[in-house]
MOPAC internal coordinates of N, CA, C and O (Angstrom, degrees):
PM7 1SCF
backbone

  N    0.0000 0     0.00 0     0.00 0    0    0    0
  C    1.4486 1     0.00 0     0.00 0    1    0    0
  C    1.5295 1   108.58 1     0.00 0    2    1    0
  O    1.2310 1   120.61 1   -35.43 1    3    2    1
  N    1.3137 1   116.43 1   144.57 1    3    2    1
  C    1.4683 1   122.76 1  -178.96 1    5    3    2
  C    1.5287 1   109.75 1  -117.64 1    6    5    3
  O    1.2310 1   120.67 1   -40.93 1    7    6    5
  N    1.3423 1   116.32 1   139.07 1    7    6    5
  C    1.4584 1   122.11 1   172.33 1    9    7    6
  C    1.5124 1   107.37 1  -165.67 1   10    9    7
  O    1.2310 1   120.41 1   -49.07 1   11   10    9
  N    1.3272 1   116.83 1   130.93 1   11   10    9
  C    1.4587 1   118.93 1  -179.29 1   13   11   10
  C    1.5320 1   110.85 1   -75.07 1   14   13   11
  O    1.2310 1   121.22 1   -11.40 1   15   14   13
  N    1.3128 1   115.28 1   168.60 1   15   14   13
  C    1.4727 1   121.51 1  -174.96 1   17   15   14
  C    1.5221 1   112.64 1   -58.94 1   18   17   15
  O    1.2310 1   120.45 1   135.88 1   19   18   17
  N    1.3233 1   116.75 1   -44.12 1   19   18   17
  C    1.4617 1   120.09 1  -177.29 1   21   19   18
  C    1.5285 1   111.43 1   -63.61 1   22   21   19
  O    1.2310 1   120.01 1   136.01 1   23   22   21
  N    1.3138 1   117.60 1   -43.99 1   23   22   21
  C    1.4648 1   120.93 1   179.63 1   25   23   22
  C    1.5275 1   110.94 1   -66.04 1   26   25   23
  O    1.2310 1   120.50 1   141.59 1   27   26   25
  N    1.3352 1   116.64 1   -38.41 1   27   26   25
  C    1.4619 1   119.78 1   179.12 1   29   27   26
  C    1.5295 1   110.18 1   -66.78 1   30   29   27
  O    1.2310 1   120.06 1   138.41 1   31   30   29
  N    1.3178 1   117.49 1   -41.59 1   31   30   29
  C    1.4709 1   120.45 1   177.48 1   33   31   30
  C    1.5180 1   110.70 1   -60.07 1   34   33   31
  O    1.2310 1   120.14 1   138.43 1   35   34   33
  N    1.3252 1   117.34 1   -41.57 1   35   34   33
  C    1.4683 1   121.06 1   177.28 1   37   35   34
  C    1.5202 1   111.02 1   -61.56 1   38   37   35
  O    1.2310 1   120.32 1   139.09 1   39   38   37
  N    1.3294 1   117.00 1   -40.91 1   39   38   37
  C    1.4630 1   121.12 1   178.52 1   41   39   38
  C    1.5318 1   109.88 1   -63.05 1   42   41   39
  O    1.2310 1   119.99 1   137.21 1   43   42   41
  N    1.3261 1   117.63 1   -42.79 1   43   42   41
  C    1.4742 1   121.38 1   178.97 1   45   43   42
  C    1.5234 1   110.27 1   -62.86 1   46   45   43
  O    1.2310 1   120.18 1   135.25 1   47   46   45
  N    1.3247 1   117.26 1   -44.75 1   47   46   45
  C    1.4681 1   121.06 1   178.76 1   49   47   46
  C    1.5245 1   110.10 1   -62.06 1   50   49   47
  O    1.2310 1   120.35 1   137.29 1   51   50   49
  N    1.3133 1   116.94 1   -42.71 1   51   50   49
  C    1.4567 1   122.28 1   178.94 1   53   51   50
  C    1.5341 1   110.74 1   -60.57 1   54   53   51
  O    1.2310 1   120.62 1   134.21 1   55   54   53
  N    1.3243 1   116.42 1   -45.79 1   55   54   53
  C    1.4744 1   119.88 1   179.52 1   57   55   54
  C    1.5258 1   111.44 1   -68.52 1   58   57   55
  O    1.2310 1   120.03 1   144.86 1   59   58   57
  N    1.3080 1   117.55 1   -35.14 1   59   58   57
  C    1.4605 1   120.68 1   176.11 1   61   59   58
  C    1.5278 1   110.44 1   -63.32 1   62   61   59
  O    1.2310 1   120.41 1   139.51 1   63   62   61
  N    1.3254 1   116.82 1   -40.49 1   63   62   61
  C    1.4710 1   121.39 1   177.69 1   65   63   62
  C    1.5173 1   112.46 1   -65.38 1   66   65   63
  O    1.2310 1   119.91 1   155.85 1   67   66   65
  N    1.3278 1   117.77 1   -24.15 1   67   66   65
  C    1.4700 1   121.79 1  -178.64 1   69   67   66
  C    1.5315 1   112.94 1   -84.46 1   70   69   67
  O    1.2310 1   120.17 1   169.04 1   71   70   69
  N    1.3210 1   117.28 1   -10.96 1   71   70   69
  C    1.4621 1   119.82 1  -179.33 1   73   71   70
  C    1.5290 1   109.80 1   -69.77 1   74   73   71
  O    1.2310 1   120.32 1   -29.87 1   75   74   73
  N    1.3361 1   117.00 1   150.13 1   75   74   73
  C    1.4681 1   120.27 1  -179.76 1   77   75   74
  C    1.5313 1   111.51 1   -61.65 1   78   77   75
  O    1.2310 1   121.15 1   -36.98 1   79   78   77
  N    1.3310 1   115.41 1   143.02 1   79   78   77
  C    1.4631 1   120.78 1  -179.54 1   81   79   78
  C    1.5233 1   112.08 1   -55.06 1   82   81   79
  O    1.2310 1   120.36 1   140.09 1   83   82   81
  N    1.3269 1   116.91 1   -39.91 1   83   82   81
  C    1.4683 1   119.64 1  -177.70 1   85   83   82
  C    1.5255 1   112.03 1   -65.08 1   86   85   83
  O    1.2310 1   120.05 1   160.28 1   87   86   85
  N    1.3063 1   117.51 1   -19.72 1   87   86   85
  C    1.4601 1   120.88 1   177.99 1   89   87   86
  C    1.5307 1   111.15 1   -82.93 1   90   89   87
  O    1.2310 1   120.02 1   142.70 1   91   90   89
  N    1.3119 1   117.56 1   -37.30 1   91   90   89
  C    1.4657 1   120.21 1  -174.14 1   93   91   90
  C    1.5310 1   114.02 1   -99.22 1   94   93   91
  O    1.2310 1   119.80 1   160.65 1   95   94   93
  N    1.3281 1   117.99 1   -19.35 1   95   94   93
  C    1.4671 1   119.84 1  -177.79 1   97   95   94
  C    1.5223 1   112.64 1   -61.70 1   98   97   95
  O    1.2310 1   119.71 1   149.54 1   99   98   97
  N    1.3169 1   118.16 1   -30.46 1   99   98   97
  C    1.4603 1   121.39 1  -178.32 1  101   99   98
  C    1.5172 1   114.42 1   -84.96 1  102  101   99
  O    1.2310 1   120.11 1   178.55 1  103  102  101
  N    1.3193 1   117.40 1    -1.45 1  103  102  101
  C    1.4647 1   120.71 1  -178.66 1  105  103  102
  C    1.5208 1   109.19 1   -76.37 1  106  105  103
  O    1.2310 1   121.09 1   -80.21 1  107  106  105
  N    1.3231 1   115.52 1    99.79 1  107  106  105
  C    1.4480 1   121.44 1  -178.48 1  109  107  106
  C    1.5222 1   109.37 1  -108.34 1  110  109  107
  O    1.2310 1   120.36 1   -51.49 1  111  110  109
  N    1.3049 1   116.92 1   128.51 1  111  110  109
  C    1.4613 1   122.72 1   177.78 1  113  111  110
  C    1.5300 1   111.34 1    60.88 1  114  113  111
  O    1.2310 1   121.00 1  -133.58 1  115  114  113
  N    1.3415 1   115.70 1    46.42 1  115  114  113
  C    1.4613 1   122.94 1   178.59 1  117  115  114
  C    1.5284 1   108.29 1  -125.04 1  118  117  115
  O    1.2310 1   120.78 1   -46.59 1  119  118  117
  N    1.3184 1   116.11 1   133.41 1  119  118  117
  C    1.4636 1   120.58 1   174.71 1  121  119  118
  C    1.5230 1   108.91 1  -114.63 1  122  121  119
  O    1.2310 1   120.89 1   -33.00 1  123  122  121
  N    1.3230 1   115.91 1   147.00 1  123  122  121
  C    1.4578 1   122.56 1   176.06 1  125  123  122
  C    1.5176 1   107.90 1  -104.83 1  126  125  123
  O    1.2310 1   121.20 1   -48.41 1  127  126  125
  N    1.3274 1   115.31 1   131.59 1  127  126  125
  C    1.4519 1   121.74 1  -175.74 1  129  127  126
  C    1.5249 1   108.45 1  -129.83 1  130  129  127
  O    1.2310 1   120.96 1   -40.80 1  131  130  129
  N    1.3359 1   115.76 1   139.20 1  131  130  129
  C    1.4612 1   120.76 1   172.90 1  133  131  130
  C    1.5200 1   107.21 1  -108.41 1  134  133  131
  O    1.2310 1   120.86 1   -52.49 1  135  134  133
  N    1.3202 1   115.97 1   127.51 1  135  134  133
  C    1.4579 1   122.13 1   175.72 1  137  135  134
  C    1.5210 1   108.26 1  -127.01 1  138  137  135
  O    1.2310 1   120.75 1   -23.08 1  139  138  137
  N    1.3264 1   116.18 1   156.92 1  139  138  137
  C    1.4597 1   119.58 1  -179.09 1  141  139  138
  C    1.5166 1   112.46 1   -66.47 1  142  141  139
  O    1.2310 1   120.31 1   129.99 1  143  142  141
  N    1.3343 1   117.02 1   -50.01 1  143  142  141
  C    1.4743 1   122.07 1  -176.97 1  145  143  142
  C    1.5168 1   109.74 1  -147.76 1  146  145  143
  O    1.2310 1   120.40 1   -19.47 1  147  146  145
  N    1.3439 1   116.84 1   160.53 1  147  146  145
  C    1.4620 1   119.60 1   170.91 1  149  147  146
  C    1.5310 1   110.38 1   -62.75 1  150  149  147
  O    1.2310 1   120.52 1   -17.22 1  151  150  149
  N    1.3208 1   116.61 1   162.78 1  151  150  149
  C    1.4667 1   121.41 1  -178.00 1  153  151  150
  C    1.5191 1   113.43 1   -55.70 1  154  153  151
  O    1.2310 1   120.23 1   146.86 1  155  154  153
  N    1.3411 1   117.16 1   -33.14 1  155  154  153
  C    1.4686 1   119.50 1  -178.51 1  157  155  154
  C    1.5309 1   112.67 1   -79.06 1  158  157  155
  O    1.2310 1   120.17 1   177.74 1  159  158  157
  N    1.3265 1   117.27 1    -2.26 1  159  158  157
  C    1.4548 1   121.55 1   176.94 1  161  159  158
  C    1.5142 1   115.11 1    80.35 1  162  161  159
  O    1.2310 1   119.99 1  -178.84 1  163  162  161
  N    1.3222 1   117.63 1     1.16 1  163  162  161
  C    1.4675 1   120.72 1  -176.26 1  165  163  162
  C    1.5294 1   111.30 1   -74.39 1  166  165  163
  O    1.2310 1   121.79 1   -14.10 1  167  166  165
  N    1.3099 1   114.18 1   165.90 1  167  166  165
  C    1.4605 1   121.07 1   174.96 1  169  167  166
  C    1.5261 1   111.28 1  -110.05 1  170  169  167
  O    1.2310 1   120.51 1  -165.54 1  171  170  169
  N    1.3314 1   116.62 1    14.46 1  171  170  169
  C    1.4598 1   121.34 1  -175.34 1  173  171  170
  C    1.5269 1   113.89 1   -85.28 1  174  173  171
  O    1.2310 1   119.98 1   153.62 1  175  174  173
  N    1.3126 1   117.64 1   -26.38 1  175  174  173
  C    1.4579 1   121.82 1  -173.66 1  177  175  174
  C    1.5255 1   109.56 1  -102.38 1  178  177  175
  O    1.2310 1   120.42 1   -55.98 1  179  178  177
  N    1.3339 1   116.80 1   124.02 1  179  178  177
  C    1.4598 1   121.35 1  -178.40 1  181  179  178
  C    1.5211 1   112.58 1   -90.84 1  182  181  179
  O    1.2310 1   120.61 1   149.97 1  183  182  181
  N    1.3314 1   116.44 1   -30.03 1  183  182  181
  C    1.4571 1   120.47 1  -178.64 1  185  183  182
  C    1.5050 1   110.80 1  -158.20 1  186  185  183
  O    1.2310 1   121.34 1   -10.56 1  187  186  185
  N    1.3349 1   115.05 1   169.44 1  187  186  185
  C    1.4583 1   120.44 1  -177.36 1  189  187  186
  C    1.5142 1   109.17 1  -151.45 1  190  189  187
  O    1.2310 1   121.02 1   -45.36 1  191  190  189
  N    1.3398 1   115.66 1   134.64 1  191  190  189
  C    1.4635 1   120.99 1   169.55 1  193  191  190
  C    1.5130 1   106.44 1  -100.05 1  194  193  191
  O    1.2310 1   120.16 1   -59.71 1  195  194  193
  N    1.3148 1   117.31 1   120.29 1  195  194  193
  C    1.4531 1   123.44 1  -178.99 1  197  195  194
  C    1.5197 1   108.01 1  -116.10 1  198  197  195
  O    1.2310 1   121.27 1   -83.36 1  199  198  197
  N    1.3246 1   115.17 1    96.64 1  199  198  197
  C    1.4514 1   119.87 1  -178.50 1  201  199  198
  C    1.5119 1   110.82 1   172.27 1  202  201  199
  O    1.2310 1   121.29 1    11.48 1  203  202  201
  N    1.3119 1   115.14 1  -168.52 1  203  202  201
  C    1.4563 1   121.79 1   179.91 1  205  203  202
  C    1.5243 1   107.99 1  -111.81 1  206  205  203
  O    1.2310 1   120.56 1   -60.71 1  207  206  205
  N    1.3209 1   116.53 1   119.29 1  207  206  205
  C    1.4693 1   121.27 1  -177.47 1  209  207  206
  C    1.5227 1   110.97 1   -58.29 1  210  209  207
  O    1.2310 1   120.75 1   -29.92 1  211  210  209
  N    1.3083 1   116.18 1   150.08 1  211  210  209
  C    1.4625 1   121.18 1   179.24 1  213  211  210
  C    1.5198 1   112.16 1   -54.77 1  214  213  211
  O    1.2310 1   120.31 1   143.83 1  215  214  213
  N    1.3117 1   117.02 1   -36.17 1  215  214  213
  C    1.4602 1   121.11 1  -178.03 1  217  215  214
  C    1.5227 1   112.64 1   -70.86 1  218  217  215
  O    1.2310 1   119.73 1   165.99 1  219  218  217
  N    1.3319 1   118.11 1   -14.01 1  219  218  217
  C    1.4639 1   121.99 1  -178.67 1  221  219  218
  C    1.5235 1   112.72 1  -105.36 1  222  221  219
  O    1.2310 1   120.16 1   177.82 1  223  222  221
  N    1.2962 1   117.30 1    -2.18 1  223  222  221
  C    1.4643 1   121.04 1  -177.65 1  225  223  222
  C    1.5167 1   110.30 1   -86.12 1  226  225  223
  O    1.2310 1   121.24 1   -47.40 1  227  226  225
  N    1.3123 1   115.23 1   132.60 1  227  226  225
  C    1.4590 1   119.65 1   174.60 1  229  227  226
  C    1.5171 1   109.97 1   -99.67 1  230  229  227
  O    1.2310 1   120.97 1   148.21 1  231  230  229
  N    1.3187 1   115.75 1   -31.79 1  231  230  229
  C    1.4531 1   120.92 1   179.15 1  233  231  230
  C    1.5215 1   107.42 1  -148.82 1  234  233  231
  O    1.2310 1   120.79 1   -43.22 1  235  234  233
  N    1.2952 1   116.10 1   136.78 1  235  234  233
  C    1.4598 1   119.93 1   179.85 1  237  235  234
  C    1.5071 1   106.89 1  -146.00 1  238  237  235
  O    1.2310 1   120.39 1   -60.15 1  239  238  237
  N    1.2907 1   116.85 1   119.85 1  239  238  237
  C    1.4541 1   119.95 1  -177.81 1  241  239  238
  C    1.5036 1   111.04 1  -140.78 1  242  241  239
  O    1.2310 1   121.16 1    24.38 1  243  242  241
  N    1.2927 1   115.39 1  -155.62 1  243  242  241
  C    1.4516 1   119.83 1  -178.96 1  245  243  242
  C    1.5203 1   110.34 1   -76.93 1  246  245  243
  O    1.2310 1   121.00 1   -25.91 1  247  246  245
  N    1.3010 1   115.69 1   154.09 1  247  246  245
  C    1.4476 1   120.81 1   175.54 1  249  247  246
  C    1.5125 1   115.17 1    97.56 1  250  249  247
  O    1.2310 1   119.60 1   167.34 1  251  250  249
  N    1.3210 1   118.37 1   -12.66 1  251  250  249
  C    1.4580 1   120.36 1   178.22 1  253  251  250
  C    1.5258 1   110.08 1   -77.94 1  254  253  251
  O    1.2310 1   121.34 1   -35.33 1  255  254  253
  N    1.3240 1   115.04 1   144.67 1  255  254  253
  C    1.4574 1   119.16 1   173.26 1  257  255  254
  C    1.5174 1   108.57 1   -66.13 1  258  257  255
  O    1.2310 1   119.82 1   -30.33 1  259  258  257
  N    1.3157 1   117.94 1   149.67 1  259  258  257
  C    1.4688 1   118.72 1  -179.91 1  261  259  258
  C    1.5215 1   111.78 1   -70.11 1  262  261  259
  O    1.2310 1   121.31 1   -30.50 1  263  262  261
  N    1.3272 1   115.09 1   149.50 1  263  262  261
  C    1.4552 1   120.52 1   169.27 1  265  263  262
  C    1.5234 1   106.30 1   -68.46 1  266  265  263
  O    1.2310 1   120.98 1   -22.67 1  267  266  265
  N    1.3357 1   115.73 1   157.33 1  267  266  265
  C    1.4625 1   120.24 1  -179.15 1  269  267  266
  C    1.5212 1   109.96 1  -125.15 1  270  269  267
  O    1.2310 1   121.20 1   -41.01 1  271  270  269
  N    1.3053 1   115.30 1   138.99 1  271  270  269
  C    1.4523 1   121.78 1   167.87 1  273  271  270
  C    1.5242 1   105.37 1  -115.03 1  274  273  271
  O    1.2310 1   121.44 1   -62.96 1  275  274  273
  N    1.3335 1   114.86 1   117.04 1  275  274  273
  C    1.4573 1   121.25 1  -176.23 1  277  275  274
  C    1.5251 1   108.66 1  -105.85 1  278  277  275
  O    1.2310 1   120.60 1   -47.79 1  279  278  277
  N    1.3244 1   116.45 1   132.21 1  279  278  277
  C    1.4598 1   123.03 1   174.54 1  281  279  278
  C    1.5282 1   106.27 1  -114.41 1  282  281  279
  O    1.2310 1   120.88 1   -55.14 1  283  282  281
  N    1.3321 1   115.93 1   124.86 1  283  282  281
  C    1.4597 1   121.23 1  -176.57 1  285  283  282
  C    1.5280 1   110.83 1   -95.24 1  286  285  283
  O    1.2310 1   121.16 1   -57.44 1  287  286  285
  N    1.3307 1   115.38 1   122.56 1  287  286  285
  C    1.4605 1   122.28 1  -175.03 1  289  287  286
  C    1.5356 1   113.31 1   -69.22 1  290  289  287
  O    1.2310 1   119.91 1   124.99 1  291  290  289
  N    1.3189 1   117.78 1   -55.01 1  291  290  289
  C    1.4656 1   120.60 1  -173.39 1  293  291  290
  C    1.5341 1   113.03 1   -62.74 1  294  293  291
  O    1.2310 1   118.57 1   137.75 1  295  294  293
  N    1.3414 1   120.32 1   -42.25 1  295  294  293
  C    1.4668 1   118.15 1   176.07 1  297  295  294
  C    1.5306 1   113.02 1   -61.67 1  298  297  295
  O    1.2310 1   120.35 1   143.43 1  299  298  297
  N    1.3367 1   116.93 1   -36.57 1  299  298  297
  C    1.4667 1   119.30 1   176.72 1  301  299  298
  C    1.5260 1   110.59 1   -63.40 1  302  301  299
  O    1.2310 1   120.83 1   134.07 1  303  302  301
  N    1.3260 1   116.02 1   -45.93 1  303  302  301
  C    1.4669 1   119.47 1  -178.43 1  305  303  302
  C    1.5245 1   111.31 1   -64.52 1  306  305  303
  O    1.2310 1   120.45 1   143.89 1  307  306  305
  N    1.3346 1   116.74 1   -36.11 1  307  306  305
  C    1.4677 1   120.50 1   179.47 1  309  307  306
  C    1.5291 1   111.34 1   -69.35 1  310  309  307
  O    1.2310 1   120.24 1   151.07 1  311  310  309
  N    1.3317 1   117.15 1   -28.93 1  311  310  309
  C    1.4607 1   121.18 1  -175.59 1  313  311  310
  C    1.5284 1   113.43 1   -88.37 1  314  313  311
  O    1.2310 1   119.85 1   166.99 1  315  314  313
  N    1.3243 1   117.89 1   -13.01 1  315  314  313
  C    1.4590 1   120.69 1  -172.44 1  317  315  314
  C    1.5247 1   111.58 1  -118.70 1  318  317  315
  O    1.2310 1   121.70 1   -29.97 1  319  318  317
  N    1.3359 1   114.34 1   150.03 1  319  318  317
  C    1.4660 1   120.01 1  -178.69 1  321  319  318
  C    1.5198 1   113.58 1  -113.55 1  322  321  319
  O    1.2310 1   120.11 1   171.20 1  323  322  321
  N    1.3383 1   117.39 1    -8.80 1  323  322  321
  C    1.4629 1   119.49 1  -179.34 1  325  323  322
  C    1.5282 1   109.34 1  -145.16 1  326  325  323
  O    1.2310 1   121.38 1   -15.55 1  327  326  325
  N    1.3259 1   114.96 1   164.45 1  327  326  325
  C    1.4624 1   119.78 1   177.74 1  329  327  326
  C    1.5271 1   111.52 1   -61.31 1  330  329  327
  O    1.2310 1   120.52 1   138.76 1  331  330  329
  N    1.3232 1   116.62 1   -41.24 1  331  330  329
  C    1.4685 1   119.96 1   179.84 1  333  331  330
  C    1.5212 1   111.24 1   -63.95 1  334  333  331
  O    1.2310 1   120.46 1   137.10 1  335  334  333
  N    1.3241 1   116.72 1   -42.90 1  335  334  333
  C    1.4535 1   120.80 1   178.86 1  337  335  334
  C    1.5338 1   110.10 1   -64.14 1  338  337  335
  O    1.2310 1   120.30 1   139.89 1  339  338  337
  N    1.3312 1   117.04 1   -40.11 1  339  338  337
  C    1.4615 1   121.60 1   178.47 1  341  339  338
  C    1.5206 1   110.69 1   -63.53 1  342  341  339
  O    1.2310 1   120.68 1   135.06 1  343  342  341
  N    1.3093 1   116.30 1   -44.94 1  343  342  341
  C    1.4703 1   120.94 1   179.08 1  345  343  342
  C    1.5363 1   110.54 1   -60.33 1  346  345  343
  O    1.2310 1   120.36 1   135.47 1  347  346  345
  N    1.3282 1   116.92 1   -44.53 1  347  346  345
  C    1.4694 1   121.20 1   178.70 1  349  347  346
  C    1.5296 1   111.27 1   -62.59 1  350  349  347
  O    1.2310 1   120.65 1   138.54 1  351  350  349
  N    1.3300 1   116.36 1   -41.46 1  351  350  349
  C    1.4634 1   120.35 1  -177.90 1  353  351  350
  C    1.5268 1   111.30 1   -69.16 1  354  353  351
  O    1.2310 1   119.99 1   140.25 1  355  354  353
  N    1.3211 1   117.62 1   -39.75 1  355  354  353
  C    1.4675 1   120.74 1   176.16 1  357  355  354
  C    1.5160 1   110.08 1   -63.53 1  358  357  355
  O    1.2310 1   120.38 1   137.26 1  359  358  357
  N    1.3286 1   116.87 1   -42.74 1  359  358  357
  C    1.4616 1   121.52 1   177.42 1  361  359  358
  C    1.5374 1   110.32 1   -57.62 1  362  361  359
  O    1.2310 1   120.95 1   131.07 1  363  362  361
  N    1.3223 1   115.80 1   -48.93 1  363  362  361
  C    1.4707 1   120.83 1  -179.98 1  365  363  362
  C    1.5221 1   110.76 1   -61.35 1  366  365  363
  O    1.2310 1   119.98 1   138.40 1  367  366  365
  N    1.3235 1   117.64 1   -41.60 1  367  366  365
  C    1.4602 1   121.34 1   179.32 1  369  367  366
  C    1.5230 1   110.58 1   -62.77 1  370  369  367
  O    1.2310 1   119.81 1   135.70 1  371  370  369
  N    1.3198 1   117.97 1   -44.30 1  371  370  369
  C    1.4571 1   121.04 1   179.08 1  373  371  370
  C    1.5277 1   111.23 1   -61.26 1  374  373  371
  O    1.2310 1   120.38 1   133.56 1  375  374  373
  N    1.3240 1   116.89 1   -46.44 1  375  374  373
  C    1.4627 1   120.84 1   178.66 1  377  375  374
  C    1.5293 1   109.84 1   -60.25 1  378  377  375
  O    1.2310 1   120.49 1   135.66 1  379  378  377
  N    1.3217 1   116.67 1   -44.34 1  379  378  377
  C    1.4595 1   122.72 1  -178.68 1  381  379  378
  C    1.5342 1   110.99 1   -59.94 1  382  381  379
  O    1.2310 1   120.14 1   131.01 1  383  382  381
  N    1.3192 1   117.35 1   -48.99 1  383  382  381
  C    1.4665 1   120.69 1  -177.01 1  385  383  382
  C    1.5207 1   111.71 1   -71.93 1  386  385  383
  O    1.2310 1   119.78 1   143.27 1  387  386  385
  N    1.3277 1   118.02 1   -36.73 1  387  386  385
  C    1.4660 1   120.94 1   175.21 1  389  387  386
  C    1.5193 1   110.10 1   -63.50 1  390  389  387
  O    1.2310 1   120.34 1   142.15 1  391  390  389
  N    1.3211 1   116.96 1   -37.85 1  391  390  389
  C    1.4712 1   120.63 1   177.12 1  393  391  390
  C    1.5206 1   110.72 1   -59.58 1  394  393  391
  O    1.2310 1   120.28 1   140.30 1  395  394  393
  N    1.3269 1   117.07 1   -39.70 1  395  394  393
  C    1.4715 1   119.87 1   177.09 1  397  395  394
  C    1.5278 1   110.93 1   -62.12 1  398  397  395
  O    1.2310 1   119.63 1   143.17 1  399  398  397
  N    1.3178 1   118.32 1   -36.83 1  399  398  397
  C    1.4643 1   121.84 1   175.67 1  401  399  398
  C    1.5309 1   110.08 1   -57.51 1  402  401  399
  O    1.2310 1   120.72 1   138.36 1  403  402  401
  N    1.3280 1   116.23 1   -41.64 1  403  402  401
  C    1.4607 1   121.13 1  -179.09 1  405  403  402
  C    1.5283 1   113.08 1   -80.36 1  406  405  403
  O    1.2310 1   119.90 1   179.52 1  407  406  405
  N    1.3394 1   117.79 1    -0.48 1  407  406  405
  C    1.4522 1   121.08 1   176.62 1  409  407  406
  C    1.5085 1   114.68 1    92.17 1  410  409  407
  O    1.2310 1   119.71 1  -166.32 1  411  410  409
  N    1.3092 1   118.15 1    13.68 1  411  410  409
  C    1.4657 1   121.71 1   178.15 1  413  411  410
  C    1.5249 1   107.35 1   -88.25 1  414  413  411
  O    1.2310 1   120.32 1   -60.14 1  415  414  413
  N    1.3268 1   116.99 1   119.86 1  415  414  413
  C    1.4709 1   120.69 1  -176.04 1  417  415  414
  C    1.5319 1   111.07 1   -86.72 1  418  417  415
  O    1.2310 1   121.19 1    -4.93 1  419  418  417
  N    1.3331 1   115.33 1   175.07 1  419  418  417
  C    1.4702 1   120.56 1  -176.85 1  421  419  418
  C    1.5247 1   112.53 1   -60.12 1  422  421  419
  O    1.2310 1   119.98 1   141.99 1  423  422  421
  N    1.3216 1   117.65 1   -38.01 1  423  422  421
  C    1.4660 1   120.59 1   178.95 1  425  423  422
  C    1.5244 1   110.44 1   -60.81 1  426  425  423
  O    1.2310 1   120.65 1   132.86 1  427  426  425
  N    1.3320 1   116.36 1   -47.14 1  427  426  425
  C    1.4578 1   120.58 1   179.03 1  429  427  426
  C    1.5313 1   111.14 1   -64.94 1  430  429  427
  O    1.2310 1   120.68 1   142.16 1  431  430  429
  N    1.3338 1   116.30 1   -37.84 1  431  430  429
  C    1.4648 1   119.75 1   177.89 1  433  431  430
  C    1.5242 1   111.23 1   -61.66 1  434  433  431
  O    1.2310 1   120.42 1   139.24 1  435  434  433
  N    1.3331 1   116.80 1   -40.76 1  435  434  433
  C    1.4685 1   120.16 1   177.51 1  437  435  434
  C    1.5304 1   110.47 1   -64.43 1  438  437  435
  O    1.2310 1   120.78 1   138.18 1  439  438  437
  N    1.3247 1   116.11 1   -41.82 1  439  438  437
  C    1.4603 1   119.62 1   179.49 1  441  439  438
  C    1.5358 1   111.06 1   -62.95 1  442  441  439
  O    1.2310 1   120.53 1   144.49 1  443  442  441
  N    1.3244 1   116.58 1   -35.51 1  443  442  441
  C    1.4622 1   121.57 1  -179.87 1  445  443  442
  C    1.5330 1   113.01 1   -82.59 1  446  445  443
  O    1.2310 1   120.72 1   172.76 1  447  446  445
  N    1.3465 1   116.22 1    -7.24 1  447  446  445
  C    1.4500 1   120.81 1  -179.50 1  449  447  446
  C    1.5224 1   114.46 1    81.29 1  450  449  447
  O    1.2310 1   120.29 1  -161.12 1  451  450  449
  N    1.3422 1   117.05 1    18.88 1  451  450  449
  C    1.4718 1   121.71 1  -177.41 1  453  451  450
  C    1.5153 1   111.98 1   -99.54 1  454  453  451
  O    1.2310 1   119.76 1  -177.73 1  455  454  453
  N    1.3157 1   118.07 1     2.27 1  455  454  453
  C    1.4796 1   119.68 1  -177.51 1  457  455  454
  C    1.5112 1   109.58 1  -141.12 1  458  457  455
  O    1.2310 1   120.10 1   180.00 1  459  458  457

């Protein structure tokens, strides 16, 4: 599947806007970033939460760098064959990485059917 960076970023923003308010309202000091690939160049990783989960924070105040949720464009395109499939996969990736922000680990995500 082919899609340029700008169109993919728009799709990510669109899917982020479609998420339930109760899921995104608690996202404090979090930025969403679209990158082409993970640093290792692989196509295996669709997204990444880079930060400290709420459940692991003892103190959080001003001055901290924002947590990052990264969505990787090329792995998504390699994994999907249609626009609908791509949209669904981006949605799932966003939910998955936001869950990590809230302290939900991969095991719990599998139990909930989100991974």
